[in-house]
Structure formats: structure tokens, C-alpha cells
N, C-alpha and C positions, 0 to 999 in steps of 0.2 A: 511588557509581556514577552516571555520567551516561548515562541510557538514552534512546535515541531510540525513539519510538512511531510507526510508519509503518503506517497502516491502509490497506486496499484490498481490492478484490474479487479482484485478481490472477487474472484469467480470460482468458488465462493471464499468469503472471509473465513479464516480458521484460527485455531488456537495459536499457531505460530506467529500470525500477524499481531495478535494481541500481546504475546510475550515480547516480541521485538519492540513494539511501541512502548510497553512498560519499561523495558530495559533502557531504551533510548531516553525516555523521560527521566529516569533515575540518573543515568550517566551525565546527561547534559543539563540537569536541573531545570527541565522544561515545566512551564505552567500548564500547557495543554499540548496534545498531539492531534492534529487534524488529518483524518483519513481522507485523502483526495481520491474519489472514485473516477477512474479514467473513463472518458466518453468513448473514444476509439483509440485503444492503445496502439501506437505506431509499431511497437515491437511485435505485435501479434498479426499485423496486416499480412494476409495470405497464408498464415500458418494454421489457424483454426478459427472457427466461428466463436464469437464471444456473446455471452448472455446479454440481453438488453440492459443498457446502462442504468435506466430508471429502476429496473428491478434489482440490479446489484446494489444501487444506492439505497433502496428501501431496506434490503436485508442488512446492509452495513449499519444503517441508522437504527434499526431494531436491536441489533447486537450491542451497539455502543451506548444506547440510551441509559443503561443502568451502570455504566462503568465511569467513575469519576475521572475527569481529565482527558477523556478520549471523545472526539466529536467527528461526525461525518460531514463531508462537504461535497456539494454537487457543482462546484465552480467550473470544472471542465465539461460537465454535461451541459450546463447553461451556455457555455461558450460554443459548444458544438465542434464538429470536425475532429481531426486527429488531436490527441492529447500530448502536449509537450510540457515538461516540468518548467522550462525557462519561461514560458508564457504564464504559467500559474504563479510562479514566484514574482514576476513583474506585476501581475494583477494584485497579488496579496500585498506587496510592498506599496503599491499605489493606494490601496484601500486602507492600509494600516501602517503609515510611515513611522509610527512610534513603536512598532513591534520589532523584536529581533527574531529573524526567521532562521530555522535550522532545518536543512534538508536531510531527512532520515532515509537511509538506504541500507539494504542488506549488502553483505560483502559480494554476493554474486552480481547484484545490480551495480555496485561500485566499479567492478571490473569493466562493465559495459559503458560506463559514463562517457568515455571519450567518443563514443559513437552517437551520443545523444544530440538532438537538435540544438545548435548554438551552444554547445557544451562549454566553450570558453567563457561564456557570460555567467555561468552558474556561480562561480566563486565570488563574484561581486554582489550577488543577490541574496546569498544565505551562507551561513556556516554549515559545515558538513558533519553529520553524525553517521558513522559506519557501524552497523550492527554485525559483529563477527559471530559466526556460529561455531560452537564447539566441534572440533573434529575437522574443520576446514582451515585452509591457510588463512592467516590473519592478514587483512588488508589495513594498512595504516595511513595511506594517502592516495589521492588520485587527482588529476587535473590541477595540481599545485594549490589546493585549498590551504588557507592559513590555519594551522593548528586544528585539524579535524579531531572530533571527539570520538573515542572508541567505546562502544558499548558491547559487552559480552552477552551471549545468549546461550542457554543450555542446548544440548543436542536434542532436537525434535525432528524426527523424520516424517514431516507432514508436507504435502504439496497439494495445491488446488487440483492439479491434473489427476493425482491419485484419488482425491476425494470425489471428483466427477465420475471416475471409473468405479469407485465403490458404490455410488448411487446407482449407476447403470447395472452393476452386478448384484445389487440388493445385499451388499455387505454392511456391517455395522459402522456407524458414524460417531457413536457416543465417545466422548472424551477427546475427539479430534476437532470437533466443531462446537461452538456454543449452542446450547439447546434452542435458542431463538433462530439460529441459522438452520438447524435441522428442521424445525417447524416450518420455516419459510420455504425450504426446498420441497417439503411435503405438500404444503398448501398450493404452491405454484407449479408443482410437478416438474421441477427443474432437473436437468441432467439425465433424464430418462431416455433421451435420444429422439423424442418426438415433440419437444417443446418448440415454440416459435422463438427464434433468435434472430438478431440482426446480422 
């Protein structure tokens, strides 16, 4: 099994995440892509409050349930504490020693990888798939990974930050988020500024 490991806060999950995963799946010939919902993303510590991990996982699960080849994982939520990709890859390698793991990252995240926890261990745990975005500088390697796979993605100017602001400002979300994510935001009153967050 060729398994893509795509970690993120997904606060909220949006069309850009889905397009990135599909392009990574195609470029690397992956059987599946696992969306790893971060419990406590260390990169966001002290920068902003993050929606409860269980609620983010619920929304990701609902969005992905009808998309073949894409699955949600709560592995980091079950582990608790700060979420580090290196720990997740070790756990997945232990649970599935016969799988070939591929760490899927956007070009922006790839540039930050040298700052990641135990970054020097990542290249022995998985192959790297870098999803380059049209209009941004192309990243072709980081941390001396052997033969990273490059996936191209069309230009989509979508960010979770902008989407949260759109909800607060009562602006349209259609075609930026999957309908199931829009429904979940409405049902759980997310991103309106008064929700309970961790």
C-alpha cells in the first residue's frame, strides 16, 4: 500500500486541501491519502486559538466520507499533546510495516520543514511529496530527501484564515468549501467569534 500522509489543522478543511491531496495522489501513484488532523499544532502555539480537535476531525470525516481514496485519521488526537509529524510517521510505520509512506506537504510547509521537531528523522520514515502551487516558487527538495515527488496544483487563492473571516463577516463560502463543511460550520456555529474553542 502506498499511503500518503497529509497532516494539517484543517480549521476548516477546504477545496485547496482536497485538490492538493488529489494531485499528490496522482503524482505519487498513491493508493490512499490519510488526512491527519492535528491535535495541538505546534506551529500555531501562541499565535491563535484553534477549534477543538474532535470537532475539526468530525468535519474532515464528513467531508471525506464520499471521496474515494481520501480518509481522515485522529491518530494525533488520540495521542494527545502537541502534534509532530515525526511521531505520527513512527506510529504509522510501526502499525503498518508493509506500507510505503509518503509525507505530503505544500511548498510553503516544505520550506518550514527544517524547523520541525526531529526534522532530520523524517527522510528515513517516509518519502516526500511536495505539492507546488501555480504562481509560487517551485520547491524541489528539502532536508535531503531521496528523490522527492513533485505534484503540481492549480492556482487557488483559498486559505483557512480567509474562510474563518468570511464566516465572521457573513460572506459567501460556496465553491470554496465542500457543502458538508459549510453545513458543519452552520450546525456547530463555528468561526462566528463566540464558539467554545480550546
